[in-house]
C-alpha positions as CSV (number, residue, x, y, z in Angstrom):
1,X,232.7,-97.0,-75.2
2,X,231.4,-96.8,-71.3
3,X,227.8,-97.7,-72.2
4,X,225.3,-97.6,-69.4
5,X,222.0,-100.0,-69.2
6,X,219.6,-98.6,-67.2
7,X,216.3,-100.5,-65.4
8,X,217.8,-104.2,-66.5
9,X,218.1,-106.2,-64.0
10,X,218.8,-110.0,-66.8
11,X,221.8,-108.4,-68.1
12,X,221.0,-109.5,-72.2
13,X,221.8,-105.9,-73.2
14,X,224.3,-105.3,-71.3
15,X,226.3,-108.5,-71.9
16,X,225.2,-108.1,-75.5
17,X,228.5,-104.8,-75.8
18,X,230.7,-106.4,-73.2
19,X,230.5,-109.0,-76.5
20,X,231.3,-106.4,-79.2
21,X,234.3,-105.5,-76.5
22,X,232.5,-102.4,-74.7
23,X,232.7,-101.7,-71.3
24,X,229.1,-102.2,-70.0
25,X,227.2,-102.1,-66.7
26,X,223.6,-102.4,-65.9
27,X,221.5,-100.6,-63.4
28,X,218.0,-102.3,-61.4
29,X,217.0,-101.5,-58.3
30,X,216.6,-106.0,-58.4
31,X,220.4,-107.9,-58.7
32,X,221.5,-108.9,-62.2
33,X,219.9,-113.1,-62.9
34,X,222.8,-113.2,-64.8
35,X,227.2,-113.3,-63.1
36,X,228.5,-109.2,-64.9
37,X,229.1,-105.7,-64.1
38,X,225.9,-104.8,-62.4
39,X,224.8,-101.6,-60.3
40,X,222.3,-102.5,-58.1
41,X,220.7,-99.1,-56.8
42,X,218.9,-95.9,-58.2
43,X,220.5,-95.6,-61.9
44,X,220.6,-91.8,-61.1
45,X,222.6,-92.3,-58.2
46,X,225.2,-93.1,-60.9
47,X,224.2,-91.4,-64.5
48,X,226.0,-89.0,-64.5
49,X,229.5,-91.1,-64.0
50,X,231.2,-90.2,-67.4
51,X,229.1,-92.5,-69.6
52,X,229.2,-92.2,-72.9
53,X,226.0,-93.5,-74.2
54,X,222.0,-94.4,-72.3
55,X,219.9,-97.0,-73.3
56,X,217.2,-96.6,-70.4
57,X,214.4,-99.6,-70.1
58,X,211.7,-96.9,-68.0
59,X,208.7,-99.0,-65.6
60,X,206.2,-99.1,-68.3
61,X,203.1,-99.8,-66.0
62,X,201.3,-97.2,-64.7
63,X,202.5,-95.7,-68.5
64,X,201.6,-98.1,-71.8
65,X,198.0,-97.8,-73.3
66,X,197.7,-101.1,-72.8
67,X,196.1,-100.3,-69.1
68,X,194.6,-97.5,-70.2
69,X,192.0,-98.4,-68.7
70,X,193.8,-97.9,-64.7
71,X,194.6,-94.3,-66.4
72,X,192.4,-92.3,-64.2
73,X,193.0,-94.7,-60.2
74,X,196.8,-94.2,-61.4
75,X,196.3,-90.4,-62.5
76,X,194.6,-89.9,-59.3
77,X,196.7,-91.0,-56.4
78,X,200.2,-89.7,-58.4
79,X,201.9,-93.0,-60.2
80,X,201.6,-92.1,-63.8
81,X,203.2,-88.4,-62.6
82,X,206.1,-90.5,-61.3
83,X,206.6,-92.5,-64.0
84,X,206.1,-89.1,-66.1
85,X,208.8,-87.6,-64.3
86,X,211.3,-90.3,-63.2
87,X,210.8,-91.3,-67.5
88,X,211.8,-87.4,-68.6
89,X,214.8,-87.9,-66.1
90,X,216.4,-89.6,-68.6
91,X,215.8,-86.6,-71.7
92,X,217.6,-84.1,-69.7
93,X,221.4,-86.2,-69.2
94,X,224.6,-84.7,-71.2
95,X,225.0,-88.4,-71.9
96,X,225.7,-88.0,-76.0
97,X,224.1,-90.8,-77.5
98,X,220.7,-91.4,-75.5
99,X,217.8,-94.1,-76.2
100,X,215.0,-94.7,-74.0
101,X,212.3,-97.8,-74.6
102,X,209.2,-97.5,-73.5
103,X,206.2,-100.0,-75.0
104,X,203.1,-97.8,-77.2
105,X,202.2,-95.8,-73.9
106,X,201.0,-91.8,-72.3
107,X,204.4,-90.8,-73.7
108,X,203.8,-89.7,-76.8
109,X,201.5,-87.4,-76.0
110,X,202.9,-86.1,-73.0
111,X,207.1,-85.4,-74.9
112,X,206.7,-86.5,-77.7
113,X,206.6,-89.2,-80.5
114,X,209.1,-92.3,-80.7
115,X,212.1,-91.4,-83.0
116,X,211.3,-95.5,-83.6
117,X,208.9,-98.9,-83.5
118,X,210.7,-102.0,-83.0
119,X,209.0,-105.3,-83.4
120,X,210.7,-108.7,-82.1
121,X,210.1,-110.3,-85.3
122,X,211.7,-107.9,-87.1
123,X,215.2,-108.7,-85.5
124,X,214.9,-112.6,-85.5
125,X,212.4,-113.1,-82.2
126,X,208.6,-114.7,-83.6
127,X,207.2,-112.7,-80.9
128,X,205.3,-109.9,-80.9
129,X,205.8,-106.7,-78.5
130,X,205.2,-103.0,-80.5
131,X,208.6,-101.4,-78.5
132,X,208.6,-97.4,-79.4
133,X,212.4,-95.3,-78.3
134,X,213.6,-92.1,-78.1
135,X,217.0,-91.6,-79.5
136,X,219.6,-89.0,-78.8
137,X,222.8,-89.0,-81.2
138,X,221.4,-92.3,-81.6
139,X,220.3,-93.6,-85.8
140,X,217.0,-96.6,-86.3
141,X,218.2,-99.8,-85.9
142,X,217.8,-101.8,-89.1
143,X,216.0,-104.8,-89.0
144,X,218.2,-108.0,-88.7
145,X,216.0,-111.3,-89.4
146,X,212.7,-110.3,-90.3
147,X,210.4,-113.5,-89.0
148,X,206.9,-114.5,-88.4
149,X,205.3,-113.5,-85.3
150,X,204.3,-116.6,-83.4
151,X,200.8,-115.4,-81.9
152,X,199.4,-117.7,-78.5
153,X,195.2,-117.9,-78.2
154,X,194.1,-118.4,-74.9
155,X,191.7,-120.0,-73.5
156,X,189.5,-116.9,-72.7
157,X,190.5,-115.1,-76.2
158,X,193.2,-112.7,-74.9
159,X,196.5,-113.4,-78.2
160,X,200.3,-113.0,-76.8
161,X,203.5,-113.8,-77.8
162,X,205.0,-117.4,-77.3
163,X,207.7,-116.6,-75.1
164,X,211.5,-117.8,-73.4
165,X,209.3,-119.4,-70.5
166,X,209.8,-116.1,-68.3
167,X,206.6,-115.0,-66.1
168,X,204.5,-112.8,-67.4
169,X,205.8,-109.5,-65.2
170,X,209.1,-110.1,-67.0
171,X,207.9,-110.7,-70.0
172,X,206.5,-107.3,-70.0
173,X,210.1,-106.5,-69.8
174,X,212.9,-108.2,-70.5
175,X,214.4,-107.1,-74.1
176,X,213.8,-110.1,-76.7
177,X,218.0,-111.5,-78.2
178,X,217.7,-110.6,-81.3
179,X,216.6,-106.7,-80.2
180,X,219.5,-106.4,-77.6
181,X,222.2,-108.4,-79.7
182,X,221.2,-105.3,-83.0
183,X,221.5,-102.7,-80.3
184,X,224.8,-103.9,-79.5
185,X,226.2,-104.0,-83.1
186,X,224.3,-100.9,-84.8
187,X,224.6,-98.7,-81.8
188,X,229.0,-100.1,-80.9
């Protein structure tokens, strides 16, 4: 299959699909952190180029409920509406198989509830990051290896899953390897 991985700079999901024998490409405004088939450009310049599957990871900065305390400001200056419109563009493609990923966000209210909510620890990675999937033409992912999440408590009392050494922003946005592999093996 010809597969487009939208808003992915890591190349993790792309590379898992390539391992399964697919013609997979990632696309992001950032260059890819791993060598491979990657477009560094606006995703909507190439979204209608005959793809069989789209896996989209639209930015959640202005949509995630974890940032609700800033919603009033983001609504007032239009950032939240821009985030909604960007997300919704992925719902309007003619690509037959689509997955749109985001954390728990306002999209459950603005558009519709997700088809599935998953956690990295359900796919062998000992971390907690509640992740919503909106699906078209794809089955729900089946858990591959459920493990205990490794939760770290910081001095200020906040809790967060341990990570793979990524920076804070990358830790929040990168898809965990177990989920990437499950997407490729189950959807590919």
